[in-house]
N, C-alpha and C positions, 0 to 999 in steps of 0.2 A: 557864347553861351552864357547866361547868367543863373541858370539853375545849379544845385549842387544837392548832394544826399543830406546836407546840415540845414538847408532850409528850403522855403516855399518861393518861388519866383514871384515877387508882387507884379511883374509885368501881367501874369494871368489873370488877376483882378480878384484873387480869393483871399489874399493877405490884407485886411484892412485893420484901422485901428491899432488895438493893444498887438494883434497879431503881426501887423506890419512892422512894429517896434520889436517883437520877439525876434522876427526873421532876421533883423540886422544883427542880432547877437548870437545868433544859432549856428555862427560859421565854425568850422573844426580848428581854425588856426591856418589852414591852407587857404581860405578864401578871405577875402576883404569885404568891408560891407559894401556892396555893390548891388543891392537888391533893387534900387530904383534906376539902375542903369537900362535904357533902353535895350529890348530885345535883338540881336542881329536879324536881318532880313531873312536869313535861313530858318532861325526858329519862329519869326512871327508868323509865318504862313500856316504854321502847324497849330499854333497856340489857339487859331481862330476856330478848330473844330471844338474844343472843350472836350472835358473828360468822356462824354457820351459818344464822342466819336462822329457828331452830326454837324454838318455844314450846311447852312442854308435851308434848313429843315429836312435835309435828307441824309442817309449814312452815309459817310464817306467811305471811297473804294478802300483806303488803307483799313479802315474798321471792318468791314466785311472781309478783306484778305486775312485779317488777323483771326476772325471767327473761324473762317475757313480751314486756315492750319490747324488751329486747336481743334476742329471737329475731325479732320483728316487724321491728325494724331490720335484723337480718341477711338477712332475706328482701327486704326493700325494696333494700338495698345490692346484694344478688345480682343482682336484676333489672335495675336499673339498669346494673350493668357488664357484664351478659350482653348487654342489649339493645345496647350501645353496641360489643360487640364483634362480634356477628351483623350489626350495620350498619356494620360496616367502620370504626369510630371508634378501634379500638385499633391500636398501631403498634409498629414493631421496638423502638423505644426508649419503654416499658421492656417492655412484654408478650412480644415476641418474643425477645428477649436472656433474660429470665428463663426461658421456656418451654423454650428449646433446652438451657440448663444444668440445669434440674432434670429434664428429660426424659433427658439423659444419666446423671445421679444415679440416675434409678429404674431404669437398665439396667446399675447398677455400672460406668459407662463414664465415663472421665475425658477429655471430648472439649473440643476448642477452641471458643471461642466465635466462629464465624465472623461473625456480626453485628457485633460488637466488634473482630472481627480480632485478637484476643489469643489466647495459648495456652490460656488459661482464664478463666473470668468473674472468679475470685479475683484475677486482674490488674487488676480495675477496683474492686471494694470487698470487704473481707473479710468476706463475709457467709457463715460457714459454716453458719449456722442454716437457710439454705436446704434444706439435705440433709435436714431433718427433715419437708419437706414431699414428699420423693420416694415415700414409700410410698402418697400420695394417687393417684399415678400408675397404681399397680398396680390400683387400683379402675376409674379412668378416666381413660386417657392423652388428656388435652385441656387447652388453655390456660384453658378455662372453670373447670377445677377449682381452678386459682389464683384465679380471681376469687370462686369460691365461700369458699375458704378464708380469702381477704383479709376477705370481708363479715363472716364469723364472727369473725375475729380483731379488727377495727374495734368490732364491736358488743360483743364479750366485755370490751373494755377499760372498758365502762361499768360492769361489776358492781362491781370494787372502790371505784368512785365512790359507788355507791349504799352499799354496806358501810360505809363511813366517814361519809358524810353521815347515815346512819341513826343512828349512834352519837352524832353531834355534834348532829344538828338534829331527829331524829325520821324516821318513815318516810315520810310525806307529802311535805315538803321534800325528803327524799333521791330519791324517785322524780322530782320536778320537774327537780332538778339532774341526775340521770342522762338524763332526756329532753333536757335542754338540750345536753348533750353530743352525744347522737345526732344531733341536728339542726344542730349546728354546722357552719357552711359548709367549714370546715377539713376534716372528717370526710368530709362529701358530695364535695369536691372530690377528695380522696385517693382516695375510693373508685372513682370514675369515672374517673381517670387510670390506666389499664392496671394494672400491678401493681408494687409496690415491696417492698423488703425492710423498708421502714419499717412496713409493714403487721404485721410480726411484732414491731416495737420498741414499738408502742402499747400493747398489752396488756402487756407486760413493764414498760413505763414506769410504768402504771396500778398494777400489781401492786407495783411496788417503792416507788411512793409510801406505798401502804395500808401495807405491811412496814414501811417507816420509819417512818412515823406511829405504828405500834403496836407497834414495835419488836420485829419478828418476824425477827431478825437472821439466821437459816438462811434464811428465805425471800428475805428481801433479798439476801444472798450467791448464791444461785442466781440471781436477776434480774441482777444485777450481771455475773456470769459470761456468760448468756446475751446479755446486750446488748452486752457486749464482742464476741462472736462474730457478732453480726449486723450490725455495719458499723462500719469503724475510727472515724468520727468521733462515734459515740456514747460514745467515751472521754471526750470535753469534755462532753457532757450529764451524764456520772456525776461529773466534777467539780463540778458544780453541786450535786449529792446529798452529794458529800462535804464541800462547804461548810456546807451546811445541818446535816448530822450534827454538824460539828464545833462551828461557832459559834453555832448555835441550840440543839441538843440538849445541845452540850457534851461529845459523845462523841467527844474528840479522838483516841483510836487508832483507832477505826471509821472515823471521817473520813479521818484521814491515811492508813490503810490502802487505802482505796477510791481516793483520789486518786493515790496512789503508783503502785499496780497500774494504774489507767486510762491515767495519763500513760505508763507504762512500754510499755503494749500500744499506744499511740496511735504512740510511736517506733517500736516493731518493726515493725508494719504498715506505717507511712508509708516508713522506710527500708529495710527487708527483704521482708516477704513478699510485698507489691504489686508491687515490681519483680520479685522471684523468679517469681511466677505469670503476670505479663506479659511474661516474655520477655526481662527487662533493661529494659523501657521504665520510665522514672520515672513518679511519682505525677501524673495528669494533671488533678486536680480541684481544684487550689489555684487561687484565684480573689480573692485577698486582697493583691494586689500593692500596693494603696495603703497597706497596713501594712507589708508587708515580704515578701521574695520565699520566705521559708521560715518554717515555723511559729515557730521560736526568734526571728526576728527581727521576726516580727508581734507576739508576746507581748512581746517588749522594748518596743517602740514603744508599745504599749497601756499599759505603765506609764510611760513615759518622757513621753509625750504624751497624757495623758488628756482634754485639752479637745479636741485634734484629732479624737481617737479618737470622742468623743462627737458631734462635727459631722459625721463619716463616717457614723456610725449613724443619723443622722437627716437626711442629705443624700444624693439630691435629694429632692424633694417627695413623690415616689412611695413612698418609705420611711414617711415620717411618715402618708400615707393607709394604708398597710398596716398599722402600728403600731395606728391608730386602730381599722381595722375589727376585729383580733385582740382589742384589750382592750374596745373599746365592746360588743361581743358579749356580754361577762360584765360589764357596768355597770362596768367598770373596778374592780371589786372585788379581782382578782388583784393589783393594783398596791400595795394596802396590807397584804398577806399577806407573812410573813416566807417562804413557798414561793416570792416572787419570786427569791429567790436561785438556786433550783434551775433556774429559766428562762433566766438570763441567759446562759449558754453558748450554748444552744440559740438565742435571741434573737441573740445576737452572730454567730454561724455565718451565719444568714440575712441580716442586716442591715448588715455589715460587707462582704459579698461584692461583688463588683463584677458581677455576673451579676443582671440585672433580673428574671429568672423567680424568682429566690430571694425576692424581695420580694413578689411577686405574690400573689394570693390563690388562684389554681387550683394545680393539680398537687398534689403529696402534700406539700408542705413545712409545712403545719401540723399534719400527723398526730401529729408528736412531742410539740408542745406542747399538743395539746388535753387529754388528761387532766391536765396540769399546771394549766391555766387553771381546769379543774372542780375541782381539790382546792384550789387556792387560793380561789376563790370562796366554796367552802363553808367555808373557814377564817375567812376575813374576816367571813362571817355569824356564825358561832359566836362569835368575838371580839366582835362587835357586841352579841350578846345577854350577854356576860360582864360588860362594862363599861357597858353602858348601863342606863338604869333602866327595865328593861321588865317587871318581875316581873309575873306574870298576864296578860302580853300575848305571851310568847313564840311560842305558835303562830302568832298573826296575823303576827307579823314574819318567821319563817321561811318563812312561806308566800308572804308578799309578796316577799321575797328571791328564793326559788325560781322564783316564778311570773314576777317582773319579769326574771331571767336567760333563763328559757325563752322568753319574749316577744321579748325583745332577740335572741336566737339566731335565731329564727323569721323577724324582720324582716330581720336581715343575710343570711340565707340565703335566702329567698324573696322578698324586695322590693329589697334594696339591690344583693347581689352576684350571686345567680341561677345557681350553680354548675350546676345540673340544666338550665338553658336549652338548653345545648348539645345535649342529647339530642332537640332537635327539629331539628338541622341535619344529620344524618347521612344516608348514602347511601338514595336512593329504592328502593322494594322491586324495580322492574324492574331495576335496576342490580346489585342485590345478587345477583338472581337470574342475571345476566349473568357476574358475577365469579365465583360458585360454579361455574357451569357450565363456564367456563373453567378454572378452578383443578383440578377433577376430572380434567382431562385430563393433569396432571403426576403422576407415579408417585410414590409415598411414599419412596423411597429415592434420587430423582434429584436431583442438585444443581440449584441454582435461585437466579437473581438476581432480585429483585421490588421494586416500590415499597414503601414504608413501611408502609402500611397493609394490605398483603396478606401480609406476613411473618408475623403471629401464625398465618396458616391453613397455613403452610407450615415453621414452625421446629422441628418434631420429627423432624429429619434432620440428619445430620452435616455438610451443605456448604450453607448458605442465607445469601446476602448482600442487604444492603439497597443499592437504587439511590440514592446520595446524593453522587455527584460524585467518590469516590475510584475509583482504579484497579480493575478488578475481574478475579479470575481467570477463566478460561473455564468456563461452567458449561452444562450440557446445556439448559437452560430459562431462558428470561426471561418474567417475569410483570407487566405493566404496566397500571396503570389510572390514567386522568387525572383523575378526579373526587373521588379519597381524598387523603390527606395525601402529598404529594410533595417537600415541604421537604426541602433548599434547591433541590431543582430546580424547572423550570418545564417546562409542556406542550411549549414548543419545545425544551428540553433533550432530554426524552424522545423526541419526533419526531426529532431527529438519531440519537440512540441506535438507534432501531427501523430506521432508513434505514441506518444502517451496519451493522447485524447482517443486515438483507436483502442487502445488496450482498456480505455474506460468505457464510459456510456455514449461515446460518439462514433457515428459513421458517416460515411461519404453521401453527400448530398448532390455534389457536382464536382466535376473535376475535368482537367485538361493537362496539357503538356507541361505547365508551368504553374498552374492555378488550381486550389482545390478549397471547397467550402464543405465544411463539416458541421453536421446538425446533431444536436442531442436526441438520441433514440434512433436515429437512421440505421437501418441494418447492413448496409454494404460497407466491407471493411477492406476491401482489394483497392490499392493504387496503380494506376497506369503506371508501367516501368519507365517511362519518360519522365513522369513525375517523381518516381522514386530517385532517379538520377539526379534530378533538379534539387532535390531535397537532401541528396548527399547520403541518401539510404542504401545505396548499392542496387544491384539488379533485382 
């Protein structure tokens, strides 16, 4: 095999002129300048298809298989996420807050985000690309549309992995690496954790990696721009891309340009845009005080105190466990690829943070790194073929590598970490029916305050608030359920809130064993004895 992460194989006929010259100097040090070496018979048969996956004017079977895998994964992701939503597993953070924002965009309405309680959601993160999802609400204005879109985007991120792996390792191995990404625990955990803007970033990162490695600079530039507009801290991820382009591919100007633009955009977002959209409130997501109170001081300490920074990266023990799970899922192959450089800023952002959930294996925190791991594992396998004495055994080696990675991802997902197990722990059908019956009593345009898991069913309105212990403005309705997610409150906290409201101007509009909807001006004051017990109010 003559392909590698640092260069584009000249045998595929895309590196010509200056690009062919650059390719010879793009090696990471592990590679010698063998770009013009003939391809092995194993790789040559797959290069004929080209990036479109077409051979002799028809779509190749492997390409159809790759699209089929992605489509099946998207269907599975969508089913799991919608099942969670319909059983009240989704929450205000993050599905409710994004649904309210995109609902506003779909109506060409610049509305405050009342869940976050800031003038606009852009005051939380600079996720301008959420606007591109607004037309979906013209088809179906429902939070489940976001879950469908997220499923499609996460599955779609697998296709660039297949494209590049097919060129480097052949079609069969490429399908194995694609499947490994699709079952990776980080992707599944992100899929069933509500909705997040990183769902847009995953396919963009995947396409950007493919474009960088195959030197499609226009495509790369588009991805860079879209990533910067997806979330402010993705600028740091792009610094990793810039470092790879500059130091591995030796394209100093392009790498420097991407780094400069990314750092400038992060500074603008951090100091100007986010505070402006938040009504003057400073950036609230800084969690690196062990390094410094600002990005500048943190960067300075990283440089001046590297040993202490490394200790912080792997301490406490939970961080080491998290890192092990991430890399062992890919048989540690990404650790010996130059593409590790691309991952470093993303890994640093997670494991230098003081917030334990950042190190955890749930939530959406592995969505960004998942395509990077897949590309790096493919690269390491290709390098092993190139420098090992494996002539005549290439197919066996790549299939063993791809199969081993797939088996490892399956083990970590379904045996060790089991992110999908939470689907068994959601609301019982009779409680789902009770909650839905009570929520139907709330008009679509009425203001409402609700416990977290009820908010995504109520978020397509201008005024919806989450009951989380902060002071609340007066709303016409209160919707409370004690068996779904109510953190940081307890049932006793909710009971005291209900008693206070009933002692005032509110009455019962609908109730059940564990659910109550209170309406301003309603006359009924008596609670069901079962509900009183659920609210810790006694008999």
